[in-house]
N, C-alpha and C positions, 0 to 999 in steps of 0.2 A: 538366780542360780538354781540348779536342780536340787540342791541340798535343803532348800527352805522347807519343803513339805515334810521332811523327816524330823523336824524339831518342835512341832506344835505341842507335843506332850511334856516338854521340859518345864519344870516348875520355875526355873530362873527366867525363862522367856516370858511366861505368863505374868510374872511379877514385874518385869521391866516394862511390859506394855501398859500395865496399870500406872507405873511411876511416870511414864513419859506422855501421859495424857495432858489435857490443857490445864490441869490444876497447877497452882503455884507450889514451888518447893521452898521450904524454909531452910536458910543456911545453917540453922542450928543442927540440921541433920547431916550437914556436909561431912563432918568428921566422925559421925557415929556409924553411918552406913549399916542400918539394920537389915539391909536387903540381901545379905549373903550369910545364911546360916553356916555354922562351922562344919556341918556334915556334907555340904555339897562338894562335888568334884570339879576339877577344871573344865570338864566337858559340860557341866551344867552352867558354869559362870560365863564361859566364852560367848555363847550366843546372846546372853543378856547384855554383855558389854558391846558387842557389835551392833545389836539392834538399838540399844540406847544411843550409841553414837550416831547411827543413821537417822533416827528420829529427831535427835536434838539438832544436828547440823541441818537436816532437811526441813526443820521447823522454823523457829524464830530466827536462828542465825542466818539461814538462807533468805527468809523474807526481808529482814532488815537490810542485809547487804545488797540484795538484788534491787530493792527500792532505791538505795543510795546510788548504785551504779547504773540505774535507769534501764535495767533489763525488763522492768515492769513499771506499772503506774498504780499508785493507790488512789482510788477514786471515791471512796465513801468511808464513813466510820473511822475506826482507828487507823486503817491503812492510809487514808487520805492525810491524816495528821502526820504519820510517819514519813510520807512522801515529801512533806513540807518541813521535815526535821523537827517536828514537835513530838519529842519523846521525853519521858521521865525515867528516873532510876528504877521505878517499879516495873517498867516494861521489860527490864532485863533480869528480873528475879528468876523467871522460869528457865531460860537457857543456861544461866550460870548455875542454878541449883541442880539442874539435870546433868550438866557436865561433871559436877563434883560428886554426885551421888550415883546415878544410874550408869554413868560411864567410868569416871576415874576412881570412884570409891570401889565399885565392883572390880575394876581392873586391878587395883592394888591387892584385893583379896585373891584374885586369880594369880597374880605374880607371886604372892607369898606362898600359896598352896603349891604352885608349880615348882618353885624353888625348893621348898621343903621336901617334896617328893622326888626331886631329881627329874622332873618331866621337862626336858630341855626344849622341845618344840613349843609347848605351852608357855614356858618361861620367855622364849624369844618373841612369840606372838604378843604376849602381854606387854612387853616393852615397846614393840613397834606401835601398838595401839595407844600406849601412854604417850609416846613421843608425838604421834599425830595429834592426839587430843590436846596436849600441852602446846603444840605449835598453833593449833586453832585458837586456843585461849589467848596466847600471847599476841597473835596477829589481829585479834578482834579487840582486846582490852589493854594490851601492854603489860605492865607489871601485874602479877597475880600471885596468890599463895600457892606454894608447892612444897618447899623443903620442910615446912612445919604443918602442912595440911595432910589430910587423909590418915590421921593418926588416932582416930576415935576420940574418946573423952580425954585423952592425954593433953590435947591442946585444942580448945574450941575457939581460940582467938589467934589464928596463925598470922604471922608476918607476911608481907608481900615481898617476893623476890623480884629483882630488877629484870626487865624484859630482855636485855642483851645477855645477861648472865644465864637466863633460862634457855637461850638458844644453845649455850654450851651444855647445859643439862640434857637437852634433847639429843644433841650429838652423842653424848656419852651413853644415853639409853639405847640408841641405835647401835652403837659399836658393840655393846655387851650383847644385844639381841642377835646381831649377825654371828657373833662367836657361838652363841648357844644354838642357833639354827643350823650352823655348820658342824656341830658336834656329831661325830659318827654314831654316838649313842643317843637316840631320840628320847629315851626315858621309858618308864613302864607304861605310861598312858600317853597316847598320841591322838591328836585331833583328826576328825574325819568329817562326817556330816554336821557336827556341831559347829564347825567353822564355816559360817555362811558366806564369808567373803572369798576364801580360796580353797575350801574343802580340805584343809590340812596340808597343802602343798608348801613345804618350807622354802623352796626355791623362789616362789612368788612373793612370800613375805620378805625375803632378803631383798628382792628387787624393790618392793614397797619402801623398805628402809632406805635404800639408796635414793629413791625418788624424794623422800622427805628431806634428806640431806641436801639434795640438789636444790630444792626450794629454799632451804635456809641460806645457802650460799648466794643464790641469785638475788634474794631479797636484800643482800648486803653488797651487791656488786656495782652500784652506781659509783663511778669514779674509782673503782678498785678492780683492776685487771686480774689480780691474783685470786680474788673471790670468784670472779667470773670463770676463771680456769678451773677452780675447784668445783664449781657448779657443773661445768661441762664433764669433768671426770666422773662425778657421781651420776649424772644423767646417762652417761654411756654404760653404766652398770645397772641401770634401772630397766624399765619396760622395753620389751622388744616388739610388741604389737598390741592391738586392742584386747587380745585375750588376757593380757597381764593387768588390765585396768583394776585399780583398787576401788571397788564400788560395792554398793549394797543393792540388791534387787529384791523387791518386796513380793508378797504373795497376792492371791486373788480373794482372800477372805477379808471382810471389812475390819476384823480385829487385827489384821496383819497387813494393812494397806499403807501405801506410800503417803508420807505426811503432807506432801504438796497436794495430792488428790484429796486427802481428808480435809485440809483447810479450805480448798476451793469448793468442795462439795457442801461444806457446812457454813462458810462465811461468804466467799465470793466477792470480797471488796477490793481485790487486786486485778487489774487488767493486764494480761500478758500479751494481748493480741493486737487487734486492728483499731483500738480506740473507741469501740462501739459504746462502751459504758463510760469511760473516763473523758471521752472527747479529745484525748491525747494519744497519739501513736507513740508507744515507748521508743525512745531513741535506738534501742537495740533492734527493734523490728524495722524501723525506718532505715537503719544502716544496711540490713540484709536486703530489703526490697529495692533500695536505691542502686544496689550493685547486682541485682538479679541473682541473688544467692539462693541456690536450691534448698538451703536449710530453712528458709523463711516459712515454708509450708510444713516443716517437720518439728521445729521448735515452738512455733506458734500457729494456732489454727483459728479459723473464723467461728463466730457464734452459730450454733446449729439448732437453737430452740425456736419456738414459734413466735416469740416476741421478746424484746429486751426485758420486759417486766413480767414475764410469765411466772416467775418465782419457782420454777422447776429446777432445783439446784443441780441434778445430774447433767442437765444441758448447760446450765449457767456456768459451771466450772470450766467448760470447754472453750470459753472465751479466752483463749490464750495458750495454755501449755499443750504441746503436742504429746503424742502417746509415749514416746521414749521417756520423758520426764514426768508426764502428767497422769498416766493411766494408774489404775489401782495398784498394779504391780510394776510401777515405774522405777527408775534408777535414782539413787543418790550417789553422786560421784565424789570420791575423796581426792585421788590423784589419778590421772589418766595418761595414756601413751601420747595423745595429741599434745597435751600440756608439756610433756617432756621434750617433744620435738621443737616446740616454740621456745622452750627454755634453752635448748641447745643453740638455736639460731641466735638468740639474744646473747648467750654466753660467748659465742664465737665473735660476735660483733664487738662486745665489750672487751674481750681479752686480746684479740688479734686484728680486728677490723677487716677480716677476710670475707668479703661479700659473696664470693663464689662458694666458699665453704658453708656459709650460713644459708645460702639458697636451698641446699638440699634438705635440711631438716625443716625449713620453712614450708616448702611444698609438701613434705611428708606430714606435717602437722595439719595442713588444710585437708589433705586426702584422708587422713585417719579420722578427723572430726566428721567428715561427710560419710565415710564408710560406716561408722558405728551407728549413724542415724538412718542408714539404708539408701543413701543417694546412689543412683546408678553411675556406672563408670563413665559414660559419655558426658553426663552433666558435670561430673567432677573435672574431666579433662577440659571442658569448655570454660568452666569457671577459673581454673588454674591458668589457662591461656590468657584470660582477660584480666585477672586480678592477682595472679600468683607470682609476680616477679618483684623482687626487692628493689627499692630505689638504691642506686649506687653512687649518689652524689655525696653522701656523708653518712657516718654512723648515726648521727643525730636525726637523719631522715629515715634511716632504715629501721631503727628500733621502734618508732611509733607504728610502722607498718606491721612489724612482728606482733607488737602489743595489741593492735586492733584485731588481728586474726585470732590471737589467743583469747581476747575478750569474747569473741564470738563463740569459740570452742568451749569456754568456761561458763556456759549458760547455767544459771542457777547454782553456781559454785561460789562460795565466799571468796575463793582465791581471785575471782574477777575484781572484787573490790580492792584487794591487796595489790593486784597488778596495776589498777588505775592509780592508786595512791603512790606507787613506786615510779610510774612512768608518765603519768598525766595523759595517757592515751587509752581509748580515744578521747577526743575533746568533748567534754560534757558541760552543759550550762546548769548551774545550781537552780533548783526548783524554787528556793525561797531563801531569804536571809542574806545578810552581808558577809557572813562568815564562810560561805561557800559550802560545798559538799562535805558531810561529816568525815572525819579522819579516824574515828575510834568509837567504840561502844562506851556507854555510861556504866559505871559500877552499879550493881543492884542496890535497891533500897535496903534489902535485908542485911547487906554488909554494913551500911551506915548505922543500922539499928543494932546489930549484934556484934560487929567487929570494928566499931567506930575508931578505936585507937590506932588501927592499922590501915583502914581503907583510905586511899588517897583521894584528894579532891580532883575532879575531872569534869570536863565538858565534852561535847561531841567533837570538839576540835583540838583540845589540849588536855594533857600533854600528848604529843604524837608518839606513836610507836617508834622505837629507836631507829629503825631503818627508813622511816618516812622523811626523806630529806628533799 
């Protein structure tokens, strides 16, 4: 976004960059939130929240979920273990801690300051960000602390709220947010360049809110036509084209660079590309190449170094991620227009079974996914002609086709893992273990150490998130 260069001097942004580095966060800090001094304004806090969310999602949350859903391959060190489902609670300390401090803790401060000052646009944005953050937490972990969390020293041992009940909480956050964003009085302070995602455009934040609600409903739509119909209604009020995408675009400075770029430059133990390092072509890449998908050269790229063992990391990282996602100023996507189109197609199929009606958003999703990556019009038309027609034999045959195309479009987005858990598509073979592909994240070790009376027992497979049926 063009607004990024205007916020480098903000104290809040500098602080959050420090907090979202590779260090571990202790959950003892979760409810203290020392990161937001009382003197800062909403305009100082907002970029910190947005940046923290982008770094945290684009970091461990994306790496774990992408390995699980086989959009990449872990071929050495920790990533190799993760690819074989060898993870411990300690591995989840950092994303959990960062979500509760740099993201939701700061966002709670933003919400309180905006509400107290009558700054309605900031108030609405803070609730949309809280809703999205909470949705991400629930879909990765299931039941999590919220109603008793984020209260400072008042409660350092928060109870866990049920995952299904938290979906209702998210809905309520969005409903209040939309009312605030629609208020004719925006308030004395309004966002501008400090809003890295949308530049202070309240109408786009409203669309983002509807997109989150559409996700919540489609997650619950299996065997429930009413939920599917609600998902369709919300999606129809969401994004109108790729310019509405809820995403974060990083800068070209190393201190403000894409977390995927940072990780691959420094570690490089994940293969996103042609299997040169892992000896395994990621199923995602194989799916694209087997169907002559023009996105295969844009989401993943071949190695360009002098040799596989040259140790020159700026070349080493390019074994995999294409420029849109992998460059220093690459994208971390929250919810996008192409996802909403595939969601519409699925919602139509689940609610009415109307194949002809579902075909239109299905094609639109493919086209939007390719257009945002820069695929030329002729190649898009060729691919849609060959691969873009829904099966009409049954709804049970059509939904996997939609899910497979959505899986392709949701590259490096944790929602791809949620999609696979919901639909079972595309067909993936577990990389190890009799239990199959993981269905959830582990609770962090810090929770068992510091909030043991409330932290539930969990494995990578149980208990499932409530919508995972």
